[in-house]
PDB file of N, CA, C and O in Angstrom:
ATOM      1  N   MET A   1      -7.207  -3.763   2.156  1.00  0.00           N
ATOM      2  CA  MET A   1      -6.500  -4.898   1.636  1.00  0.00           C
ATOM      3  C   MET A   1      -7.067  -6.155   2.270  1.00  0.00           C
ATOM      4  O   MET A   1      -7.650  -6.127   3.354  1.00  0.00           O
ATOM      5  N   LEU A   2      -6.877  -7.255   1.561  1.00  0.00           N
ATOM      6  CA  LEU A   2      -7.367  -8.546   2.031  1.00  0.00           C
ATOM      7  C   LEU A   2      -6.204  -9.512   2.224  1.00  0.00           C
ATOM      8  O   LEU A   2      -5.148  -9.351   1.612  1.00  0.00           O
ATOM      9  N   PRO A   3      -6.400 -10.514   3.074  1.00  0.00           N
ATOM     10  CA  PRO A   3      -5.355 -11.531   3.218  1.00  0.00           C
ATOM     11  C   PRO A   3      -5.017 -12.124   1.850  1.00  0.00           C
ATOM     12  O   PRO A   3      -5.911 -12.441   1.064  1.00  0.00           O
ATOM     13  N   GLY A   4      -3.742 -12.268   1.578  1.00  0.00           N
ATOM     14  CA  GLY A   4      -3.301 -12.817   0.301  1.00  0.00           C
ATOM     15  C   GLY A   4      -2.974 -11.772  -0.745  1.00  0.00           C
ATOM     16  O   GLY A   4      -2.348 -12.095  -1.755  1.00  0.00           O
ATOM     17  N   ASP A   5      -3.385 -10.509  -0.532  1.00  0.00           N
ATOM     18  CA  ASP A   5      -3.030  -9.441  -1.466  1.00  0.00           C
ATOM     19  C   ASP A   5      -1.518  -9.256  -1.472  1.00  0.00           C
ATOM     20  O   ASP A   5      -0.867  -9.370  -0.434  1.00  0.00           O
ATOM     21  N   ILE A   6      -0.968  -8.973  -2.638  1.00  0.00           N
ATOM     22  CA  ILE A   6       0.452  -8.672  -2.781  1.00  0.00           C
ATOM     23  C   ILE A   6       0.560  -7.196  -3.124  1.00  0.00           C
ATOM     24  O   ILE A   6       0.058  -6.757  -4.158  1.00  0.00           O
ATOM     25  N   LEU A   7       1.210  -6.437  -2.266  1.00  0.00           N
ATOM     26  CA  LEU A   7       1.321  -4.992  -2.424  1.00  0.00           C
ATOM     27  C   LEU A   7       2.422  -4.658  -3.417  1.00  0.00           C
ATOM     28  O   LEU A   7       3.572  -5.057  -3.234  1.00  0.00           O
ATOM     29  N   LEU A   8       2.068  -3.918  -4.478  1.00  0.00           N
ATOM     30  CA  LEU A   8       3.023  -3.544  -5.516  1.00  0.00           C
ATOM     31  C   LEU A   8       3.456  -2.088  -5.415  1.00  0.00           C
ATOM     32  O   LEU A   8       4.626  -1.772  -5.632  1.00  0.00           O
ATOM     33  N   ALA A   9       2.505  -1.183  -5.081  1.00  0.00           N
ATOM     34  CA  ALA A   9       2.811   0.247  -5.065  1.00  0.00           C
ATOM     35  C   ALA A   9       1.832   0.975  -4.155  1.00  0.00           C
ATOM     36  O   ALA A   9       0.702   0.530  -3.951  1.00  0.00           O
ATOM     37  N   LEU A  10       2.284   2.105  -3.612  1.00  0.00           N
ATOM     38  CA  LEU A  10       1.433   3.011  -2.837  1.00  0.00           C
ATOM     39  C   LEU A  10       1.544   4.395  -3.448  1.00  0.00           C
ATOM     40  O   LEU A  10       2.644   4.907  -3.651  1.00  0.00           O
ATOM     41  N   ASP A  11       0.393   5.002  -3.740  1.00  0.00           N
ATOM     42  CA  ASP A  11       0.348   6.327  -4.365  1.00  0.00           C
ATOM     43  C   ASP A  11       1.284   6.423  -5.558  1.00  0.00           C
ATOM     44  O   ASP A  11       1.938   7.446  -5.760  1.00  0.00           O
ATOM     45  N   GLY A  12       1.350   5.356  -6.350  1.00  0.00           N
ATOM     46  CA  GLY A  12       2.150   5.357  -7.564  1.00  0.00           C
ATOM     47  C   GLY A  12       3.626   5.063  -7.371  1.00  0.00           C
ATOM     48  O   GLY A  12       4.368   4.983  -8.350  1.00  0.00           O
ATOM     49  N   THR A  13       4.072   4.899  -6.116  1.00  0.00           N
ATOM     50  CA  THR A  13       5.477   4.602  -5.846  1.00  0.00           C
ATOM     51  C   THR A  13       5.670   3.092  -5.752  1.00  0.00           C
ATOM     52  O   THR A  13       5.119   2.454  -4.855  1.00  0.00           O
ATOM     53  N   PRO A  14       6.449   2.512  -6.673  1.00  0.00           N
ATOM     54  CA  PRO A  14       6.689   1.067  -6.608  1.00  0.00           C
ATOM     55  C   PRO A  14       7.366   0.681  -5.300  1.00  0.00           C
ATOM     56  O   PRO A  14       8.241   1.394  -4.808  1.00  0.00           O
ATOM     57  N   LEU A  15       6.958  -0.441  -4.747  1.00  0.00           N
ATOM     58  CA  LEU A  15       7.517  -0.918  -3.483  1.00  0.00           C
ATOM     59  C   LEU A  15       8.421  -2.109  -3.769  1.00  0.00           C
ATOM     60  O   LEU A  15       7.997  -3.263  -3.718  1.00  0.00           O
ATOM     61  N   THR A  16       9.671  -1.800  -4.070  1.00  0.00           N
ATOM     62  CA  THR A  16      10.625  -2.853  -4.403  1.00  0.00           C
ATOM     63  C   THR A  16      11.452  -3.273  -3.200  1.00  0.00           C
ATOM     64  O   THR A  16      12.109  -4.314  -3.226  1.00  0.00           O
ATOM     65  N   GLU A  17      11.421  -2.457  -2.138  1.00  0.00           N
ATOM     66  CA  GLU A  17      12.169  -2.756  -0.916  1.00  0.00           C
ATOM     67  C   GLU A  17      11.334  -2.367   0.292  1.00  0.00           C
ATOM     68  O   GLU A  17      10.447  -1.520   0.187  1.00  0.00           O
ATOM     69  N   VAL A  18      11.606  -2.973   1.427  1.00  0.00           N
ATOM     70  CA  VAL A  18      10.880  -2.675   2.664  1.00  0.00           C
ATOM     71  C   VAL A  18      11.009  -1.198   3.017  1.00  0.00           C
ATOM     72  O   VAL A  18      10.062  -0.599   3.526  1.00  0.00           O
ATOM     73  N   GLU A  19      12.167  -0.608   2.753  1.00  0.00           N
ATOM     74  CA  GLU A  19      12.387   0.799   3.081  1.00  0.00           C
ATOM     75  C   GLU A  19      11.405   1.704   2.343  1.00  0.00           C
ATOM     76  O   GLU A  19      10.963   2.713   2.893  1.00  0.00           O
ATOM     77  N   ALA A  20      11.061   1.358   1.114  1.00  0.00           N
ATOM     78  CA  ALA A  20      10.104   2.152   0.343  1.00  0.00           C
ATOM     79  C   ALA A  20       8.725   2.095   0.994  1.00  0.00           C
ATOM     80  O   ALA A  20       8.013   3.098   1.029  1.00  0.00           O
ATOM     81  N   LEU A  21       8.350   0.936   1.505  1.00  0.00           N
ATOM     82  CA  LEU A  21       7.069   0.796   2.196  1.00  0.00           C
ATOM     83  C   LEU A  21       7.065   1.626   3.470  1.00  0.00           C
ATOM     84  O   LEU A  21       6.104   2.350   3.734  1.00  0.00           O
ATOM     85  N   GLN A  22       8.120   1.531   4.257  1.00  0.00           N
ATOM     86  CA  GLN A  22       8.200   2.293   5.504  1.00  0.00           C
ATOM     87  C   GLN A  22       8.138   3.790   5.236  1.00  0.00           C
ATOM     88  O   GLN A  22       7.481   4.522   5.975  1.00  0.00           O
ATOM     89  N   LYS A  23       8.805   4.250   4.199  1.00  0.00           N
ATOM     90  CA  LYS A  23       8.799   5.674   3.851  1.00  0.00           C
ATOM     91  C   LYS A  23       7.397   6.120   3.427  1.00  0.00           C
ATOM     92  O   LYS A  23       6.960   7.216   3.778  1.00  0.00           O
ATOM     93  N   SER A  24       6.698   5.273   2.675  1.00  0.00           N
ATOM     94  CA  SER A  24       5.352   5.601   2.207  1.00  0.00           C
ATOM     95  C   SER A  24       4.338   5.640   3.339  1.00  0.00           C
ATOM     96  O   SER A  24       3.310   6.306   3.224  1.00  0.00           O
ATOM     97  N   LEU A  25       4.616   4.928   4.440  1.00  0.00           N
ATOM     98  CA  LEU A  25       3.679   4.844   5.560  1.00  0.00           C
ATOM     99  C   LEU A  25       4.212   5.581   6.786  1.00  0.00           C
ATOM    100  O   LEU A  25       4.140   5.070   7.904  1.00  0.00           O
ATOM    101  N   SER A  26       4.738   6.766   6.574  1.00  0.00           N
ATOM    102  CA  SER A  26       5.295   7.554   7.674  1.00  0.00           C
ATOM    103  C   SER A  26       4.195   7.930   8.667  1.00  0.00           C
ATOM    104  O   SER A  26       3.020   7.971   8.302  1.00  0.00           O
ATOM    105  N   PRO A  27       4.567   8.205   9.916  1.00  0.00           N
ATOM    106  CA  PRO A  27       3.576   8.550  10.947  1.00  0.00           C
ATOM    107  C   PRO A  27       2.685   9.739  10.569  1.00  0.00           C
ATOM    108  O   PRO A  27       1.541   9.817  11.017  1.00  0.00           O
ATOM    109  N   GLU A  28       3.190  10.648   9.764  1.00  0.00           N
ATOM    110  CA  GLU A  28       2.392  11.809   9.346  1.00  0.00           C
ATOM    111  C   GLU A  28       1.196  11.405   8.488  1.00  0.00           C
ATOM    112  O   GLU A  28       0.252  12.182   8.348  1.00  0.00           O
ATOM    113  N   ARG A  29       1.220  10.213   7.918  1.00  0.00           N
ATOM    114  CA  ARG A  29       0.155   9.768   7.014  1.00  0.00           C
ATOM    115  C   ARG A  29      -0.940   8.979   7.715  1.00  0.00           C
ATOM    116  O   ARG A  29      -1.921   8.599   7.077  1.00  0.00           O
ATOM    117  N   VAL A  30      -0.797   8.724   9.015  1.00  0.00           N
ATOM    118  CA  VAL A  30      -1.808   7.960   9.752  1.00  0.00           C
ATOM    119  C   VAL A  30      -3.167   8.640   9.599  1.00  0.00           C
ATOM    120  O   VAL A  30      -3.295   9.848   9.800  1.00  0.00           O
ATOM    121  N   GLY A  31      -4.165   7.859   9.245  1.00  0.00           N
ATOM    122  CA  GLY A  31      -5.521   8.364   9.069  1.00  0.00           C
ATOM    123  C   GLY A  31      -5.829   8.801   7.645  1.00  0.00           C
ATOM    124  O   GLY A  31      -6.994   9.002   7.303  1.00  0.00           O
ATOM    125  N   GLN A  32      -4.811   8.951   6.813  1.00  0.00           N
ATOM    126  CA  GLN A  32      -5.013   9.373   5.428  1.00  0.00           C
ATOM    127  C   GLN A  32      -5.316   8.171   4.536  1.00  0.00           C
ATOM    128  O   GLN A  32      -4.917   7.044   4.830  1.00  0.00           O
ATOM    129  N   SER A  33      -6.019   8.430   3.460  1.00  0.00           N
ATOM    130  CA  SER A  33      -6.280   7.392   2.464  1.00  0.00           C
ATOM    131  C   SER A  33      -5.202   7.445   1.393  1.00  0.00           C
ATOM    132  O   SER A  33      -4.779   8.526   0.982  1.00  0.00           O
ATOM    133  N   VAL A  34      -4.763   6.285   0.947  1.00  0.00           N
ATOM    134  CA  VAL A  34      -3.769   6.189  -0.123  1.00  0.00           C
ATOM    135  C   VAL A  34      -4.241   5.157  -1.137  1.00  0.00           C
ATOM    136  O   VAL A  34      -4.970   4.224  -0.802  1.00  0.00           O
ATOM    137  N   LYS A  35      -3.816   5.339  -2.371  1.00  0.00           N
ATOM    138  CA  LYS A  35      -4.134   4.361  -3.404  1.00  0.00           C
ATOM    139  C   LYS A  35      -3.049   3.299  -3.409  1.00  0.00           C
ATOM    140  O   LYS A  35      -1.856   3.604  -3.406  1.00  0.00           O
ATOM    141  N   ALA A  36      -3.482   2.055  -3.417  1.00  0.00           N
ATOM    142  CA  ALA A  36      -2.550   0.933  -3.420  1.00  0.00           C
ATOM    143  C   ALA A  36      -2.787   0.092  -4.669  1.00  0.00           C
ATOM    144  O   ALA A  36      -3.930  -0.150  -5.059  1.00  0.00           O
ATOM    145  N   ARG A  37      -1.703  -0.346  -5.286  1.00  0.00           N
ATOM    146  CA  ARG A  37      -1.788  -1.300  -6.393  1.00  0.00           C
ATOM    147  C   ARG A  37      -1.434  -2.659  -5.809  1.00  0.00           C
ATOM    148  O   ARG A  37      -0.363  -2.840  -5.230  1.00  0.00           O
ATOM    149  N   VAL A  38      -2.338  -3.602  -5.968  1.00  0.00           N
ATOM    150  CA  VAL A  38      -2.146  -4.936  -5.398  1.00  0.00           C
ATOM    151  C   VAL A  38      -2.437  -6.003  -6.442  1.00  0.00           C
ATOM    152  O   VAL A  38      -3.130  -5.763  -7.431  1.00  0.00           O
ATOM    153  N   VAL A  39      -1.891  -7.183  -6.195  1.00  0.00           N
ATOM    154  CA  VAL A  39      -2.290  -8.366  -6.954  1.00  0.00           C
ATOM    155  C   VAL A  39      -3.260  -9.116  -6.060  1.00  0.00           C
ATOM    156  O   VAL A  39      -2.924  -9.500  -4.939  1.00  0.00           O
ATOM    157  N   ARG A  40      -4.465  -9.320  -6.570  1.00  0.00           N
ATOM    158  CA  ARG A  40      -5.514 -10.033  -5.826  1.00  0.00           C
ATOM    159  C   ARG A  40      -6.134 -11.064  -6.756  1.00  0.00           C
ATOM    160  O   ARG A  40      -6.694 -10.725  -7.798  1.00  0.00           O
ATOM    161  N   GLY A  41      -6.024 -12.314  -6.367  1.00  0.00           N
ATOM    162  CA  GLY A  41      -6.608 -13.377  -7.190  1.00  0.00           C
ATOM    163  C   GLY A  41      -6.003 -13.443  -8.582  1.00  0.00           C
ATOM    164  O   GLY A  41      -6.686 -13.807  -9.539  1.00  0.00           O
ATOM    165  N   GLY A  42      -4.724 -13.095  -8.703  1.00  0.00           N
ATOM    166  CA  GLY A  42      -4.051 -13.149  -9.997  1.00  0.00           C
ATOM    167  C   GLY A  42      -4.247 -11.925 -10.864  1.00  0.00           C
ATOM    168  O   GLY A  42      -3.696 -11.858 -11.963  1.00  0.00           O
ATOM    169  N   GLU A  43      -5.027 -10.941 -10.393  1.00  0.00           N
ATOM    170  CA  GLU A  43      -5.278  -9.718 -11.156  1.00  0.00           C
ATOM    171  C   GLU A  43      -4.702  -8.514 -10.431  1.00  0.00           C
ATOM    172  O   GLU A  43      -4.761  -8.434  -9.204  1.00  0.00           O
ATOM    173  N   VAL A  44      -4.140  -7.568 -11.199  1.00  0.00           N
ATOM    174  CA  VAL A  44      -3.661  -6.316 -10.618  1.00  0.00           C
ATOM    175  C   VAL A  44      -4.862  -5.400 -10.446  1.00  0.00           C
ATOM    176  O   VAL A  44      -5.645  -5.203 -11.375  1.00  0.00           O
ATOM    177  N   ARG A  45      -5.000  -4.838  -9.240  1.00  0.00           N
ATOM    178  CA  ARG A  45      -6.124  -3.949  -8.923  1.00  0.00           C
ATOM    179  C   ARG A  45      -5.624  -2.710  -8.213  1.00  0.00           C
ATOM    180  O   ARG A  45      -4.564  -2.723  -7.587  1.00  0.00           O
ATOM    181  N   GLU A  46      -6.394  -1.639  -8.315  1.00  0.00           N
ATOM    182  CA  GLU A  46      -6.152  -0.417  -7.558  1.00  0.00           C
ATOM    183  C   GLU A  46      -7.201  -0.366  -6.448  1.00  0.00           C
ATOM    184  O   GLU A  46      -8.398  -0.470  -6.716  1.00  0.00           O
ATOM    185  N   VAL A  47      -6.756  -0.208  -5.218  1.00  0.00           N
ATOM    186  CA  VAL A  47      -7.673  -0.106  -4.085  1.00  0.00           C
ATOM    187  C   VAL A  47      -7.269   1.097  -3.246  1.00  0.00           C
ATOM    188  O   VAL A  47      -6.119   1.533  -3.288  1.00  0.00           O
ATOM    189  N   THR A  48      -8.205   1.627  -2.493  1.00  0.00           N
ATOM    190  CA  THR A  48      -7.914   2.719  -1.572  1.00  0.00           C
ATOM    191  C   THR A  48      -7.880   2.149  -0.165  1.00  0.00           C
ATOM    192  O   THR A  48      -8.788   1.430   0.250  1.00  0.00           O
ATOM    193  N   VAL A  49      -6.818   2.479   0.565  1.00  0.00           N
ATOM    194  CA  VAL A  49      -6.661   1.999   1.933  1.00  0.00           C
ATOM    195  C   VAL A  49      -6.360   3.178   2.844  1.00  0.00           C
ATOM    196  O   VAL A  49      -5.841   4.201   2.398  1.00  0.00           O
ATOM    197  N   ARG A  50      -6.689   3.032   4.118  1.00  0.00           N
ATOM    198  CA  ARG A  50      -6.403   4.066   5.105  1.00  0.00           C
ATOM    199  C   ARG A  50      -5.177   3.635   5.905  1.00  0.00           C
ATOM    200  O   ARG A  50      -5.086   2.498   6.368  1.00  0.00           O
ATOM    201  N   VAL A  51      -4.236   4.569   6.057  1.00  0.00           N
ATOM    202  CA  VAL A  51      -3.004   4.283   6.795  1.00  0.00           C
ATOM    203  C   VAL A  51      -3.320   4.233   8.281  1.00  0.00           C
ATOM    204  O   VAL A  51      -3.905   5.167   8.829  1.00  0.00           O
ATOM    205  N   GLY A  52      -2.935   3.144   8.932  1.00  0.00           N
ATOM    206  CA  GLY A  52      -3.134   2.983  10.369  1.00  0.00           C
ATOM    207  C   GLY A  52      -1.837   3.209  11.124  1.00  0.00           C
ATOM    208  O   GLY A  52      -0.771   3.336  10.523  1.00  0.00           O
ATOM    209  N   SER A  53      -1.934   3.259  12.432  1.00  0.00           N
ATOM    210  CA  SER A  53      -0.733   3.421  13.256  1.00  0.00           C
ATOM    211  C   SER A  53      -0.107   2.057  13.507  1.00  0.00           C
ATOM    212  O   SER A  53      -0.759   1.022  13.368  1.00  0.00           O
ATOM    213  N   ARG A  54       1.151   2.073  13.873  1.00  0.00           N
ATOM    214  CA  ARG A  54       1.856   0.813  14.146  1.00  0.00           C
ATOM    215  C   ARG A  54       1.553   0.323  15.521  1.00  0.00           C
ATOM    216  O   ARG A  54       2.057  -0.724  15.928  1.00  0.00           O
TER     217      ARG A  54
END
């Protein structure tokens, strides 16, 4: 992800609340790649990101 990206979904799960984001990024997923839907430069894009630790 890049600065300014707006995160819409992770692995197809819409992120409408902070709790949904926290659930999608559980500690068990650290190091795994996930597909993210973001708005970048006014366009919706699919990108792959690696889950990091907190």
